[in-house]
One Martini backbone bead per residue (centre of mass of N, CA, C, O) as a GRO file, in nm:
protein
  380
    1MET     BB    1  12.743  15.360  -0.110
    2SER     BB    2  12.461  15.289   0.009
    3ARG     BB    3  12.254  15.079   0.124
    4LEU     BB    4  12.067  14.833   0.000
    5THR     BB    5  11.684  14.834  -0.003
    6SER     BB    6  11.588  14.842  -0.321
    7VAL     BB    7  11.394  14.659  -0.581
    8GLU     BB    8  11.341  14.668  -0.933
    9ILE     BB    9  11.152  14.459  -1.163
   10LEU     BB   10  11.156  14.417  -1.507
   11GLY     BB   11  10.983  14.144  -1.557
   12GLY     BB   12  10.772  13.827  -1.555
   13GLY     BB   13  10.965  13.618  -1.613
   14PRO     BB   14  11.190  13.390  -1.521
   15GLY     BB   15  11.415  13.597  -1.457
   16GLY     BB   16  11.255  13.796  -1.275
   17LEU     BB   17  11.134  13.596  -1.070
   18TYR     BB   18  11.403  13.466  -0.980
   19THR     BB   19  11.530  13.718  -0.871
   20ALA     BB   20  11.323  13.767  -0.646
   21ILE     BB   21  11.370  13.504  -0.494
   22LEU     BB   22  11.673  13.554  -0.432
   23VAL     BB   23  11.642  13.812  -0.276
   24ARG     BB   24  11.473  13.689  -0.047
   25LYS     BB   25  11.690  13.478   0.037
   26LEU     BB   26  11.970  13.669   0.047
   27LEU     BB   27  11.789  13.962   0.098
   28PRO     BB   28  11.557  14.004   0.335
   29HIS     BB   29  11.580  14.328   0.388
   30MET     BB   30  11.468  14.365   0.104
   31SER     BB   31  11.295  14.530  -0.130
   32VAL     BB   32  11.065  14.379  -0.377
   33ARG     BB   33  10.962  14.421  -0.731
   34VAL     BB   34  10.731  14.322  -0.988
   35THR     BB   35  10.697  14.415  -1.342
   36GLU     BB   36  10.425  14.352  -1.579
   37GLN     BB   37  10.268  14.421  -1.883
   38ASN     BB   38  10.125  14.167  -1.879
   39PRO     BB   39   9.895  13.967  -1.811
   40GLU     BB   40   9.788  13.737  -1.620
   41GLY     BB   41   9.859  13.429  -1.798
   42ALA     BB   42  10.040  13.553  -2.014
   43THR     BB   43  10.194  13.390  -2.301
   44PHE     BB   44  10.463  13.309  -2.515
   45GLY     BB   45  10.460  13.025  -2.649
   46PHE     BB   46  10.544  12.708  -2.500
   47GLY     BB   47  10.825  12.559  -2.460
   48VAL     BB   48  11.103  12.473  -2.250
   49VAL     BB   49  11.455  12.389  -2.266
   50PHE     BB   50  11.675  12.149  -2.103
   51SER     BB   51  11.949  12.029  -2.011
   52HIS     BB   52  12.068  11.826  -1.781
   53GLN     BB   53  12.318  11.999  -1.722
   54ALA     BB   54  12.168  12.274  -1.682
   55LEU     BB   55  12.015  12.185  -1.411
   56GLU     BB   56  12.259  12.183  -1.215
   57PHE     BB   57  12.267  12.482  -1.140
   58LEU     BB   58  12.001  12.470  -0.975
   59LYS     BB   59  12.065  12.243  -0.775
   60ALA     BB   60  12.318  12.383  -0.648
   61ASP     BB   61  12.184  12.674  -0.572
   62ASP     BB   62  11.846  12.576  -0.579
   63PRO     BB   63  11.682  12.310  -0.465
   64GLU     BB   64  11.392  12.414  -0.429
   65THR     BB   65  11.335  12.494  -0.722
   66HIS     BB   66  11.415  12.232  -0.850
   67ASP     BB   67  11.197  12.059  -0.691
   68LEU     BB   68  10.953  12.222  -0.805
   69ILE     BB   69  10.997  12.177  -1.124
   70THR     BB   70  11.082  11.877  -1.211
   71PRO     BB   71  10.800  11.724  -1.182
   72HIS     BB   72  10.693  11.899  -1.454
   73MET     BB   73  10.883  11.740  -1.639
   74GLU     BB   74  11.011  11.642  -1.934
   75ARG     BB   75  11.189  11.335  -2.037
   76TRP     BB   76  11.504  11.260  -2.219
   77GLN     BB   77  11.795  11.103  -2.375
   78ASN     BB   78  11.744  11.141  -2.675
   79MET     BB   79  11.801  11.210  -3.025
   80THR     BB   80  11.642  11.321  -3.338
   81LEU     BB   81  11.704  11.270  -3.692
   82ASN     BB   82  11.514  11.377  -3.964
   83LEU     BB   83  11.537  11.242  -4.285
   84PRO     BB   84  11.512  11.170  -4.597
   85GLY     BB   85  11.449  10.822  -4.539
   86GLU     BB   86  11.593  10.890  -4.245
   87SER     BB   87  11.708  10.806  -3.913
   88VAL     BB   88  11.888  10.950  -3.627
   89THR     BB   89  12.044  10.855  -3.329
   90LEU     BB   90  12.125  11.044  -3.029
   91ASP     BB   91  12.301  10.970  -2.771
   92GLY     BB   92  12.309  11.144  -2.451
   93VAL     BB   93  12.099  11.391  -2.524
   94GLY     BB   94  11.973  11.527  -2.263
   95PHE     BB   95  11.632  11.631  -2.169
   96THR     BB   96  11.417  11.904  -2.067
   97ALA     BB   97  11.065  12.010  -2.019
   98ILE     BB   98  10.850  12.311  -2.013
   99GLY     BB   99  10.608  12.511  -1.978
  100ARG     BB  100  10.616  12.841  -1.973
  101LEU     BB  101  10.365  12.894  -1.802
  102GLU     BB  102  10.427  12.688  -1.579
  103LEU     BB  103  10.691  12.813  -1.489
  104ILE     BB  104  10.575  13.087  -1.413
  105GLU     BB  105  10.371  12.986  -1.205
  106LEU     BB  106  10.576  12.860  -1.009
  107LEU     BB  107  10.743  13.119  -0.960
  108LYS     BB  108  10.511  13.298  -0.869
  109GLU     BB  109  10.422  13.136  -0.619
  110ARG     BB  110  10.694  13.150  -0.478
  111ALA     BB  111  10.714  13.455  -0.462
  112ARG     BB  112  10.450  13.496  -0.301
  113ALA     BB  113  10.538  13.319  -0.058
  114LEU     BB  114  10.777  13.555  -0.021
  115ASP     BB  115  10.636  13.842  -0.058
  116VAL     BB  116  10.616  13.919  -0.364
  117PRO     BB  117  10.537  14.177  -0.553
  118ILE     BB  118  10.305  14.167  -0.842
  119ARG     BB  119  10.273  14.350  -1.148
  120PHE     BB  120  10.024  14.329  -1.368
  121GLY     BB  121   9.937  14.515  -1.633
  122THR     BB  122  10.206  14.716  -1.629
  123GLN     BB  123  10.304  15.024  -1.761
  124VAL     BB  124  10.626  15.140  -1.826
  125ASN     BB  125  10.756  15.456  -1.964
  126SER     BB  126  10.963  15.532  -1.724
  127LEU     BB  127  11.233  15.529  -1.509
  128ASP     BB  128  11.117  15.757  -1.318
  129GLU     BB  129  10.901  15.555  -1.182
  130LEU     BB  130  11.168  15.427  -1.052
  131LYS     BB  131  11.301  15.451  -0.703
  132ALA     BB  132  11.506  15.251  -0.667
  133ASP     BB  133  11.828  15.155  -0.607
  134LEU     BB  134  11.745  14.909  -0.804
  135VAL     BB  135  11.728  14.832  -1.161
  136ILE     BB  136  11.594  14.552  -1.336
  137GLY     BB  137  11.638  14.422  -1.664
  138ALA     BB  138  11.386  14.159  -1.751
  139ASP     BB  139  11.248  14.282  -2.050
  140GLY     BB  140  11.390  14.188  -2.291
  141LEU     BB  141  11.444  14.279  -2.612
  142ASN     BB  142  11.250  14.552  -2.549
  143SER     BB  143  11.394  14.702  -2.335
  144LEU     BB  144  11.360  14.983  -2.148
  145VAL     BB  145  11.629  15.002  -2.008
  146ARG     BB  146  11.809  14.984  -2.259
  147ARG     BB  147  11.675  15.207  -2.436
  148SER     BB  148  11.715  15.444  -2.225
  149LEU     BB  149  12.050  15.342  -2.208
  150GLU     BB  150  12.210  15.279  -2.476
  151GLU     BB  151  12.489  15.421  -2.455
  152ARG     BB  152  12.578  15.258  -2.201
  153PHE     BB  153  12.529  14.949  -2.304
  154GLY     BB  154  12.610  14.889  -2.604
  155PRO     BB  155  12.441  14.775  -2.839
  156THR     BB  156  12.418  14.492  -3.060
  157LEU     BB  157  12.207  14.453  -3.365
  158ASP     BB  158  12.092  14.165  -3.536
  159HIS     BB  159  12.015  13.921  -3.802
  160PHE     BB  160  11.926  13.641  -3.911
  161SER     BB  161  11.821  13.502  -4.220
  162ASN     BB  162  11.634  13.324  -4.109
  163HIS     BB  163  11.313  13.180  -4.070
  164PHE     BB  164  11.057  13.176  -3.801
  165ALA     BB  165  10.809  12.962  -3.628
  166TRP     BB  166  10.599  12.933  -3.330
  167PHE     BB  167  10.462  12.632  -3.235
  168GLY     BB  168  10.218  12.387  -3.174
  169ALA     BB  169  10.151  12.042  -3.058
  170LYS     BB  170   9.959  11.725  -3.016
  171VAL     BB  171  10.237  11.579  -3.021
  172PRO     BB  172  10.428  11.353  -2.820
  173PHE     BB  173  10.739  11.348  -2.843
  174ASP     BB  174  10.995  11.139  -2.754
  175THR     BB  175  11.198  11.360  -2.859
  176LEU     BB  176  11.429  11.551  -2.953
  177THR     BB  177  11.361  11.699  -3.279
  178GLN     BB  178  11.480  11.687  -3.620
  179THR     BB  179  11.315  11.803  -3.919
  180PHE     BB  180  11.401  11.731  -4.257
  181ILE     BB  181  11.288  11.888  -4.562
  182GLU     BB  182  11.169  11.859  -4.894
  183THR     BB  183  11.053  12.096  -5.113
  184ASP     BB  184  10.940  12.259  -5.402
  185LYS     BB  185  11.076  12.540  -5.242
  186GLY     BB  186  11.254  12.395  -5.031
  187PRO     BB  187  11.405  12.374  -4.739
  188MET     BB  188  11.314  12.234  -4.411
  189ASN     BB  189  11.259  12.290  -4.052
  190ALA     BB  190  11.209  12.112  -3.732
  191HIS     BB  191  11.165  12.189  -3.389
  192HIS     BB  192  11.087  11.918  -3.155
  193TYR     BB  193  10.903  11.896  -2.832
  194ARG     BB  194  10.802  11.795  -2.534
  195TYR     BB  195  10.619  11.964  -2.238
  196ALA     BB  196  10.387  11.753  -2.233
  197PRO     BB  197  10.198  11.472  -2.256
  198ASP     BB  198  10.018  11.647  -2.511
  199ARG     BB  199  10.271  11.847  -2.584
  200SER     BB  200  10.440  12.064  -2.829
  201THR     BB  201  10.701  12.200  -2.974
  202PHE     BB  202  10.704  12.389  -3.308
  203ILE     BB  203  10.974  12.482  -3.508
  204VAL     BB  204  10.992  12.669  -3.800
  205GLU     BB  205  11.245  12.657  -4.066
  206CYS     BB  206  11.402  12.888  -4.310
  207GLU     BB  207  11.510  13.014  -4.577
  208ASP     BB  208  11.452  13.293  -4.753
  209ALA     BB  209  11.375  13.163  -5.028
  210THR     BB  210  11.162  12.969  -4.910
  211TYR     BB  211  10.982  13.173  -4.770
  212ARG     BB  212  10.905  13.325  -5.039
  213ALA     BB  213  10.810  13.085  -5.217
  214HIS     BB  214  10.566  13.016  -5.010
  215GLY     BB  215  10.447  13.303  -4.894
  216PHE     BB  216  10.482  13.386  -4.584
  217ASP     BB  217  10.497  13.706  -4.615
  218ALA     BB  218  10.161  13.696  -4.697
  219MET     BB  219  10.074  13.556  -4.434
  220GLY     BB  220   9.895  13.446  -4.193
  221GLU     BB  221   9.896  13.262  -3.916
  222GLU     BB  222   9.691  13.036  -4.003
  223GLU     BB  223   9.793  12.983  -4.289
  224SER     BB  224  10.083  12.896  -4.212
  225ALA     BB  225   9.996  12.661  -4.028
  226LYS     BB  226   9.858  12.494  -4.248
  227LEU     BB  227  10.102  12.458  -4.431
  228CYS     BB  228  10.293  12.330  -4.220
  229SER     BB  229  10.108  12.089  -4.161
  230ARG     BB  230  10.139  11.971  -4.447
  231LEU     BB  231  10.452  11.955  -4.473
  232PHE     BB  232  10.447  11.795  -4.165
  233ALA     BB  233  10.241  11.550  -4.160
  234ASP     BB  234  10.400  11.302  -4.080
  235VAL     BB  235  10.510  11.395  -3.794
  236LEU     BB  236  10.206  11.503  -3.712
  237ARG     BB  237   9.987  11.290  -3.791
  238GLY     BB  238   9.770  11.506  -3.922
  239THR     BB  239   9.792  11.741  -3.749
  240SER     BB  240   9.751  12.059  -3.607
  241LEU     BB  241   9.872  12.351  -3.557
  242ILE     BB  242   9.948  12.581  -3.300
  243THR     BB  243   9.873  12.908  -3.196
  244ASN     BB  244  10.100  13.186  -3.054
  245LYS     BB  245  10.229  13.425  -3.191
  246SER     BB  246  10.308  13.280  -3.496
  247THR     BB  247  10.525  13.458  -3.621
  248TRP     BB  248  10.746  13.559  -3.846
  249ARG     BB  249  11.107  13.548  -3.798
  250GLN     BB  250  11.419  13.688  -3.706
  251PHE     BB  251  11.687  13.626  -3.532
  252PRO     BB  252  11.830  13.788  -3.272
  253ARG     BB  253  12.154  13.960  -3.231
  254LEU     BB  254  12.246  14.021  -2.896
  255TRP     BB  255  12.485  14.265  -2.746
  256CYS     BB  256  12.621  14.393  -2.452
  257SER     BB  257  12.901  14.557  -2.334
  258THR     BB  258  12.708  14.635  -2.092
  259TRP     BB  259  12.497  14.561  -1.785
  260VAL     BB  260  12.588  14.832  -1.634
  261SER     BB  261  12.443  15.140  -1.467
  262ASP     BB  262  12.456  15.250  -1.184
  263ARG     BB  263  12.114  15.153  -1.100
  264TYR     BB  264  12.159  14.945  -1.345
  265ALA     BB  265  12.041  14.619  -1.480
  266LEU     BB  266  12.099  14.332  -1.680
  267LEU     BB  267  11.910  14.046  -1.819
  268GLY     BB  268  11.907  13.836  -2.051
  269ASP     BB  269  11.747  13.955  -2.336
  270ALA     BB  270  11.837  14.249  -2.262
  271ALA     BB  271  12.161  14.164  -2.309
  272HIS     BB  272  12.099  13.878  -2.461
  273THR     BB  273  12.119  13.626  -2.714
  274ALA     BB  274  12.001  13.277  -2.782
  275HIS     BB  275  11.967  13.040  -2.982
  276PHE     BB  276  11.731  12.778  -2.995
  277SER     BB  277  11.936  12.542  -3.088
  278ILE     BB  278  12.049  12.538  -2.762
  279GLY     BB  279  11.841  12.600  -2.531
  280SER     BB  280  11.942  12.887  -2.333
  281GLY     BB  281  11.771  13.137  -2.251
  282THR     BB  282  11.653  13.065  -1.969
  283ARG     BB  283  11.911  12.976  -1.838
  284LEU     BB  284  12.066  13.242  -1.865
  285ALA     BB  285  11.873  13.416  -1.699
  286MET     BB  286  11.902  13.249  -1.433
  287GLU     BB  287  12.210  13.277  -1.413
  288ASP     BB  288  12.216  13.579  -1.399
  289ALA     BB  289  12.057  13.600  -1.138
  290ILE     BB  290  12.257  13.454  -0.961
  291ALA     BB  291  12.500  13.642  -1.010
  292LEU     BB  292  12.369  13.908  -0.918
  293VAL     BB  293  12.271  13.833  -0.628
  294HIS     BB  294  12.542  13.737  -0.522
  295ALA     BB  295  12.686  14.008  -0.561
  296LEU     BB  296  12.502  14.165  -0.366
  297ALA     BB  297  12.563  13.977  -0.114
  298ASN     BB  298  12.903  14.012  -0.139
  299HIS     BB  299  12.850  14.329  -0.121
  300ASP     BB  300  12.833  14.654   0.028
  301ASP     BB  301  12.807  14.780  -0.262
  302LEU     BB  302  12.676  14.847  -0.569
  303ASP     BB  303  12.921  14.898  -0.746
  304SER     BB  304  13.074  14.636  -0.674
  305ALA     BB  305  12.853  14.436  -0.752
  306LEU     BB  306  12.821  14.517  -1.053
  307ALA     BB  307  13.116  14.473  -1.130
  308ALA     BB  308  13.115  14.170  -1.065
  309TYR     BB  309  12.893  14.083  -1.254
  310GLN     BB  310  13.032  14.174  -1.513
  311SER     BB  311  13.313  14.021  -1.482
  312GLU     BB  312  13.188  13.722  -1.423
  313ARG     BB  313  12.938  13.675  -1.628
  314ALA     BB  314  12.986  13.768  -1.924
  315PRO     BB  315  13.206  13.559  -2.018
  316ILE     BB  316  13.025  13.311  -1.984
  317ALA     BB  317  12.793  13.395  -2.169
  318ARG     BB  318  12.960  13.442  -2.426
  319LYS     BB  319  13.022  13.144  -2.489
  320ILE     BB  320  12.726  13.061  -2.536
  321VAL     BB  321  12.651  13.272  -2.749
  322ASP     BB  322  12.866  13.192  -2.955
  323ALA     BB  323  12.761  12.902  -2.991
  324ALA     BB  324  12.478  12.989  -3.086
  325ASN     BB  325  12.571  13.145  -3.336
  326THR     BB  326  12.710  12.907  -3.473
  327SER     BB  327  12.458  12.734  -3.488
  328ALA     BB  328  12.286  12.930  -3.657
  329GLU     BB  329  12.476  12.929  -3.905
  330TRP     BB  330  12.429  12.634  -3.979
  331TYR     BB  331  12.120  12.675  -4.055
  332GLU     BB  332  12.170  12.867  -4.310
  333THR     BB  333  12.289  12.571  -4.463
  334PHE     BB  334  12.118  12.299  -4.435
  335GLY     BB  335  12.047  12.228  -4.729
  336ASP     BB  336  12.335  12.148  -4.817
  337LYS     BB  337  12.374  11.921  -4.591
  338MET     BB  338  12.149  11.719  -4.709
  339ARG     BB  339  12.363  11.580  -4.911
  340LEU     BB  340  12.446  11.415  -4.703
  341SER     BB  341  12.476  11.171  -4.522
  342PRO     BB  342  12.319  11.095  -4.239
  343MET     BB  343  12.580  11.051  -4.069
  344ASP     BB  344  12.729  11.309  -4.159
  345PHE     BB  345  12.511  11.503  -4.074
  346ALA     BB  346  12.506  11.430  -3.772
  347ARG     BB  347  12.797  11.508  -3.712
  348ASP     BB  348  12.778  11.800  -3.807
  349TYR     BB  349  12.564  11.878  -3.603
  350LEU     BB  350  12.729  11.815  -3.339
  351MET     BB  351  12.970  12.029  -3.440
  352ARG     BB  352  12.837  12.326  -3.484
  353SER     BB  353  12.938  12.505  -3.217
  354GLY     BB  354  13.257  12.423  -3.145
  355ARG     BB  355  13.251  12.236  -2.862
  356MET     BB  356  13.305  11.974  -3.010
  357THR     BB  357  13.477  11.675  -2.969
  358GLU     BB  358  13.578  11.365  -3.022
  359GLU     BB  359  13.597  11.286  -2.724
  360ARG     BB  360  13.322  11.403  -2.635
  361LEU     BB  361  13.151  11.237  -2.828
  362ARG     BB  362  13.226  10.957  -2.704
  363GLN     BB  363  13.110  11.027  -2.421
  364ILE     BB  364  12.814  11.122  -2.492
  365ALA     BB  365  12.789  10.935  -2.787
  366PRO     BB  366  12.885  10.621  -2.815
  367ARG     BB  367  12.694  10.488  -3.025
  368PHE     BB  368  12.731  10.692  -3.250
  369ALA     BB  369  13.040  10.685  -3.269
  370ALA     BB  370  13.051  10.386  -3.348
  371ALA     BB  371  12.867  10.406  -3.599
  372TYR     BB  372  13.046  10.612  -3.747
  373ALA     BB  373  13.304  10.447  -3.763
  374ASN     BB  374  13.170  10.221  -3.928
  375HIS     BB  375  13.081  10.396  -4.165
  376LYS     BB  376  13.369  10.484  -4.250
  377ALA     BB  377  13.484  10.199  -4.293
  378MET     BB  378  13.281  10.118  -4.515
  379ALA     BB  379  13.344  10.363  -4.706
  380GLY     BB  380  13.668  10.297  -4.717
   0.00000   0.00000   0.00000
């Protein structure tokens, strides 16, 4: 195949913008353009979260972008589990967070500084409109690239049974927090963390029976926000939840058997999804971008580059996606687990993804591990 000279990227989220930045850095001879269907400045959701460990990938591969983003991030070292009547602190589980819109704005300005053209508010209806040597689908779950070539990419898609809605809150929570409550219609959970000095993400989740018993399936966005504000009034300190396309959904479980075909490649949510309970969606998309652009830079022809991307990146992502799926399955029965003692619940939570061992738990969260050992000794 002839030398690659042009790249079209569909999707102006973090994955698409970061891909364009890397193309400019590693393949400066190449023309690259980003097309985003939403207007400039529009984004859905509130904050995105990274573990401290997850940020290391960015620092190692692209210290300029790392140094651009990290001053705008909120940081904390511990995690909190709120259970009825008691809270448990998990030490050593460090995280950072940033507003999704702020992250996009930072990446957008960096891309523009590198002379990357970005078309906002532009709807592409057919892949025939894109004439580049390589078309990258960074266009999310409803990816045009994947849907147009579905037989080639081999997607499998189903949904977890729990329902969730993504809100914002005006309370800047001290840590990444999980709040589990019992309501008169069943158990509920909120995942919440600050992403700005005065704002937090607040994701409410519940099992299907609880969702229907509360009538969320018949409520509008504002009505469900008001009810959730009342149900979580204690942790919200009486404030009201903020909406932004905060409709109830069931999390999609997507995996494509291949991410490349001819002159097309997928990354991020276009190729795979990872449940928000391990906070890796944005990280995975950016790591996909690194793997793809490095493969392009390290190979003389497109076929070899895309084959390398597929063979090297997909197995790594699969491990994280599998852990996310296992974590999501834990949440589907969290109501039953609330019958455990708070310490036993916390340990079960930490072990949920299948990646945690006893030794790793002692290394990562030594204070909790010691407190749990003491709890078991007292109980025994």
